[in-house]
Phi, psi and omega in degrees: 000133179286129180247126178199163180269353179254151179293144176261112188241132171266126176252141179229131181230129178207038188285335184220258185239020172239127172260120188218149174216150181209148174246124179238137169251102194064229176260013176275115182279110180279325176199152184205119183236132178231126173252115181264134183274093183289346183301331184288344179299332180289340186250356179073017180173170184281129175262111188308314182297318178294322179299315179300315181296319179296319177299315181300323181287325191264335196297318181294322179293322180294316180293317178301317180295326179297315178291322180297318182285344180278353179092221187277062179234127179263152173306332179290344180281340186291149178273331180196164178240120179258138184214146176291130175243001176160165351281174180154196178277130186307307182299319180295316179300318183297326180297309180292317182295315180291324176297316179297318180297321177298318178295320180300315180294315183293322185265350183058051180242159178289150174256136176235108180276129188244134172285119185302320180296315180298323180300325177302326180298329185266356180303320178298338179298335180293330178261336181230076187296343179267002179295135181222145172296162009278155179195161176259136179238129167259113181250113183234120182213187180295330183248352187217142168225110188224144166249122189234130172273106183266102182276332181185182178293122182065028179226096189230155167229126178280116180272327181202150179210166181286140178269350180207250181288140171284161182301312181296323177298321179296320177301316181295318182292320179292323177300322177292321178299323181273354178058046181252356176116188183219144357285149189287325185307298181294330180290317177291322177302314181290317181295327182297337178299332181268352185258167177257112182294345180261358182292324180229124182263099176274156182294150175252107182278086182275344183065208183295163188305317183256005185292142175250007176279167183235152173208118183243000182293322178295322177295317178299318179295324178297321177293318178302313181297323180293322181292345179270357182284342179220156178287330180209158181231150175286166177301322180293321179294322178295320177296322178294320177297314179300315182293321179293319177296311181300318180299321180294315179298313183293323176303314181294313181299316179298315181295321180293322176295318179301313179299316183294320178298315181293326180285323185265333184078009180294143178256348177248127179234130177244143178247127184216166181100169184302321181287349175296344177281349182296125187292321179294319179297317178298317181297316183292322179287331173295322175295321179294328178303317180289318183296317184263359181057053177241175177246122182257134178232136172215153184283164171302155183306323183291344179255006178280312180281178182302129182202158182275344180297320179289329176294317178293324178298317175298322178298322177300312181297318180290319181298319181295336177264359178080021182266113178230173184238158175274165180289351180271004180297129183267165168283134183233094185301326183256027181303138177253166188291335181267006176268132181224152178251023184243151176240356182288000000 
C-alpha cells in the first residue's frame, strides 16, 4: 500500500482529441500518458464522431499504461478519480466520464468531476507547487480566450473573454488558409521563425480603450482577404503572413494582460492553455514581467495542451477540500468556468 501525506489522484481527460490519464501524489506527477489522435490531421480539424471512436479504443490502454508506469501502485490505492465533465465534445466527454464512473463503482472511490477550463488554471501548480491565489490568469486555447481574476480555488471573476473566435481557433483557421496543416498553433509558431513580422501589418483588434475582451474574427478576415490578393505565394511570403498574423495576436494578448494587471494590481500572472506554448507570447510576457514588476508563471509545454495531469491537479485541490461529485453528474459540452457541480 502506498503511504503518503498527500492524496493519490487518478486524472482522466477526453474532452477533445487527446486521451490522457495521470497519477498524482499531491502535485508530484507519478505517471502521465497522452494519446493524440493523429487521424484528424487529414481533415484539418477535429471530427467529433472519429474522436469518440478513438477515445473508446484508447482509454483502457491509456489508463492501464498510466498505472504500469507509476510502478507498484494498484487502482485500489487511489484516493479518488478526477475526470473532465466539460466543456468539450459530447461524445468524447462521455467516454472519459463513463469510464471514470465505472472505475468509481468498481473501486468504491469518490468521483471528482472537473471543469476542463478551470483545470488549465491549475496546470502551473505542477511546476510551481507553492503557487497560491490571488493571481491573474490569461487562458488561451483552441476554444477559449479568457482573462480571469483568480481570487481562490473555485473563486473566479471573468475580466475579459472572446466575443467571437478564440485565439487558438484563429491560429487553426489561418493555418488552413495557408494550407500548412493542423493543428495550426505550433505550425504557425514554427513557420513564423522564417518570416518577417513587419512585412505585412495586420489589424490589432484592441476594442475600447479599457476593454479586456477579445475579438479575433476581424484579424482572421484580414488574413483571408490578403490571401486573395494573389493566386499563389512563395514559401517566404507564406512565412511572412504567418509571422505577421502571429505578431498581431500576441500584441493584443500582451496589451490585454498589461491592462488587467494595472486594473487589478495583481503581482502574480499565470499563462495557461494550448497557446501558452507559443514562444513569442512567452517572450513578450516575460518582457512585461520586467516592465510591470510582476511574477509570471506558465506550465511546462507538456501541460499546456489538453492533458490529464492538470485534471488530476484540480482533483487534488478539490479532494483536500472535501469536494466530490455524485454518479449522476452529466457531461456538459458548453460548460463555462463559473459553472460548478459542487456544494462543498
